[in-house]
C-alpha positions as a printed NumPy array, in Angstrom:
array([[  0.   ,   0.   ,   0.   ],
       [  1.475,   3.314,  -0.997],
       [  0.839,   6.299,   1.269],
       [  0.578,   9.775,  -0.188],
       [  2.641,  12.578,   1.264],
       [ -0.515,  14.359,   2.488],
       [ -1.792,  11.252,   4.321],
       [  1.609,  10.661,   5.887],
       [  1.873,  14.27 ,   7.162],
       [ -1.677,  14.201,   8.538],
       [ -1.025,  10.944,  10.424],
       [  2.302,  12.036,  11.897],
       [  0.968,  15.472,  12.9  ],
       [ -2.037,  13.942,  14.694],
       [  0.127,  11.363,  16.442],
       [  2.684,  13.973,  17.517],
       [ -0.023,  16.265,  18.906],
       [ -1.544,  13.37 ,  20.873],
       [  1.846,  12.38 ,  22.315],
       [  2.677,  15.963,  23.328],
       [ -0.722,  16.358,  25.015],
       [ -0.327,  13.06 ,  26.872],
       [  3.187,  13.983,  28.008],
       [  1.953,  17.337,  29.294],
       [ -0.675,  15.589,  31.405],
       [ -3.708,  16.41 ,  29.289],
       [ -6.066,  13.491,  29.315],
       [ -9.645,  13.483,  28.08 ],
       [-12.228,  13.366,  30.844],
       [-15.906,  12.641,  30.72 ],
       [-18.263,  15.496,  31.438],
       [-21.053,  14.793,  33.898],
       [-24.024,  16.787,  35.098],
       [-23.711,  18.14 ,  38.624],
       [-25.832,  16.302,  41.166],
       [-24.654,  18.461,  44.034],
       [-24.827,  22.26 ,  44.181],
       [-21.572,  23.96 ,  43.241],
       [-21.516,  26.208,  46.292],
       [-23.426,  27.1  ,  49.44 ],
       [-26.376,  28.427,  47.389],
       [-28.009,  26.179,  44.805],
       [-28.743,  28.414,  41.768],
       [-30.91 ,  25.768,  40.104],
       [-33.946,  26.606,  42.241],
       [-33.703,  30.264,  41.201],
       [-34.112,  29.286,  37.558],
       [-37.034,  26.952,  38.338],
       [-39.229,  29.836,  39.553],
       [-42.162,  30.831,  37.314],
       [-43.249,  34.236,  38.663],
       [-41.525,  37.398,  39.875],
       [-42.505,  36.636,  43.483],
       [-41.062,  33.113,  43.18 ],
       [-37.818,  34.512,  41.751],
       [-37.515,  37.037,  44.609],
       [-38.056,  34.262,  47.175],
       [-35.532,  31.993,  45.429],
       [-32.981,  34.84 ,  45.53 ],
       [-33.478,  35.206,  49.288],
       [-35.995,  38.047,  49.503],
       [-39.61 ,  38.243,  50.581],
       [-41.167,  40.852,  48.272],
       [-40.118,  43.382,  45.655],
       [-41.262,  46.999,  45.508],
       [-41.832,  48.944,  42.288],
       [-39.228,  51.696,  41.857],
       [-38.737,  54.691,  39.595],
       [-35.001,  54.676,  40.416],
       [-34.358,  51.935,  37.849],
       [-33.838,  53.039,  34.237],
       [-35.022,  50.217,  31.979],
       [-34.861,  50.343,  28.185],
       [-36.631,  47.569,  26.279],
       [-38.116,  47.642,  22.799],
       [-41.882,  47.957,  22.594],
       [-41.858,  45.516,  19.665],
       [-39.152,  42.881,  19.258],
       [-39.082,  41.584,  15.709],
       [-36.767,  38.756,  16.709],
       [-37.487,  37.237,  20.123],
       [-34.119,  35.471,  20.092],
       [-32.144,  38.718,  20.474],
       [-34.081,  41.325,  22.446],
       [-31.789,  44.212,  23.517],
       [-32.183,  45.435,  27.106],
       [-30.441,  48.206,  29.052],
       [-30.785,  48.454,  32.838],
       [-29.262,  51.102,  35.085],
       [-29.934,  51.267,  38.813],
       [-29.845,  54.593,  40.604],
       [-30.577,  52.83 ,  43.91 ],
       [-27.712,  53.067,  46.424],
       [-26.086,  49.8  ,  47.442],
       [-27.076,  47.851,  44.313],
       [-25.698,  44.317,  44.61 ],
       [-27.45 ,  42.479,  41.789],
       [-29.478,  43.123,  38.638],
       [-31.693,  40.343,  37.297],
       [-33.938,  39.984,  34.254],
       [-37.262,  38.172,  34.624],
       [-39.659,  37.171,  31.836],
       [-42.57 ,  35.19 ,  33.279],
       [-43.659,  33.652,  29.961],
       [-40.252,  32.084,  29.315],
       [-39.858,  28.421,  30.301],
       [-37.571,  29.703,  33.095],
       [-38.728,  33.12 ,  34.315],
       [-35.293,  34.133,  35.599],
       [-33.435,  34.946,  32.4  ],
       [-30.158,  36.324,  33.787],
       [-28.481,  37.64 ,  36.941],
       [-25.607,  40.099,  37.123],
       [-23.755,  40.512,  40.425],
       [-22.488,  44.065,  40.886],
       [-19.271,  44.409,  42.939],
       [-18.862,  47.363,  45.312],
       [-17.619,  50.466,  43.54 ],
       [-18.997,  49.347,  40.174],
       [-21.574,  51.322,  38.217],
       [-24.82 ,  49.278,  38.272],
       [-25.352,  49.251,  34.507],
       [-26.16 ,  46.268,  32.288],
       [-26.57 ,  46.114,  28.508],
       [-27.396,  42.692,  27.105],
       [-29.573,  40.729,  24.721],
       [-31.973,  38.058,  25.912],
       [-34.307,  35.514,  24.376],
       [-38.   ,  36.056,  25.028],
       [-40.338,  33.212,  24.097],
       [-43.488,  35.27 ,  23.483],
       [-45.081,  38.646,  24.153],
       [-44.747,  39.274,  27.876],
       [-43.869,  41.689,  30.619],
       [-40.1  ,  41.801,  31.096],
       [-38.936,  42.855,  34.548],
       [-35.685,  44.435,  35.68 ],
       [-35.168,  43.255,  39.266],
       [-32.578,  44.996,  41.461],
       [-31.275,  43.783,  44.812],
       [-29.874,  46.399,  47.17 ],
       [-28.863,  46.486,  50.822],
       [-32.486,  47.413,  51.601],
       [-34.232,  44.66 ,  49.613],
       [-35.565,  44.005,  46.128],
       [-36.946,  46.599,  43.717],
       [-38.253,  46.292,  40.182],
       [-39.593,  48.003,  37.107],
       [-41.106,  46.351,  34.058],
       [-41.999,  46.837,  30.429],
       [-44.277,  44.983,  28.011],
       [-42.327,  43.582,  25.053],
       [-44.344,  42.372,  22.073],
       [-42.625,  39.597,  20.154],
       [-43.738,  39.386,  16.53 ],
       [-43.672,  36.192,  14.523],
       [-41.563,  36.407,  11.407],
       [-40.585,  40.02 ,  12.073],
       [-43.8  ,  41.475,  10.634],
       [-43.876,  44.341,  13.142],
       [-47.423,  43.941,  14.407]])
C-alpha cells in the first residue's frame, strides 16, 4: 500500500499532537451533570421559579417593591425574540445584583448580574424572550428588592405587528 505525502503528514501530525498532550498531562475526561450544588447556594432553584414573586423568594428576599429609580430600556416591539436588547441602570444606592425576569419564558429568571462594590450598576445585554410578555428588571440592594417592568411584544416572522 502506498501512502501519499498528504496522508503521511496528517497521520504524523495527529500522532505527535496526541503524544505531546499526553506527556503534558492532558487526558480526556468525561463530562457529567452536577448532582450536588456547586456552592453554598443552589442556583438551580432560582431558575425553576415561574413568577416574579417566586424569583424574589428563590434569591433570598420576601417581596419586591416597584421603583422609579431603575432606568429600563426595552423595545416595545421585538421583531426577533431570540435577540431582544435590554439596558438596565440602577440609581438605587447599594445595588448588589441586577436580574432579568420574563414570566412567559420556560424559566422566568433569564439572567443575573452581580455588581461588585464600587462598580456602576449598569447592564446592557440581549436576551431571548419566548413570546409577548412583561419583562422585569429586578434589582437587589442592601435594603431589599426593587423592580420596574416593560411589556415587550414579540412578533412572529418580524412582521412588526
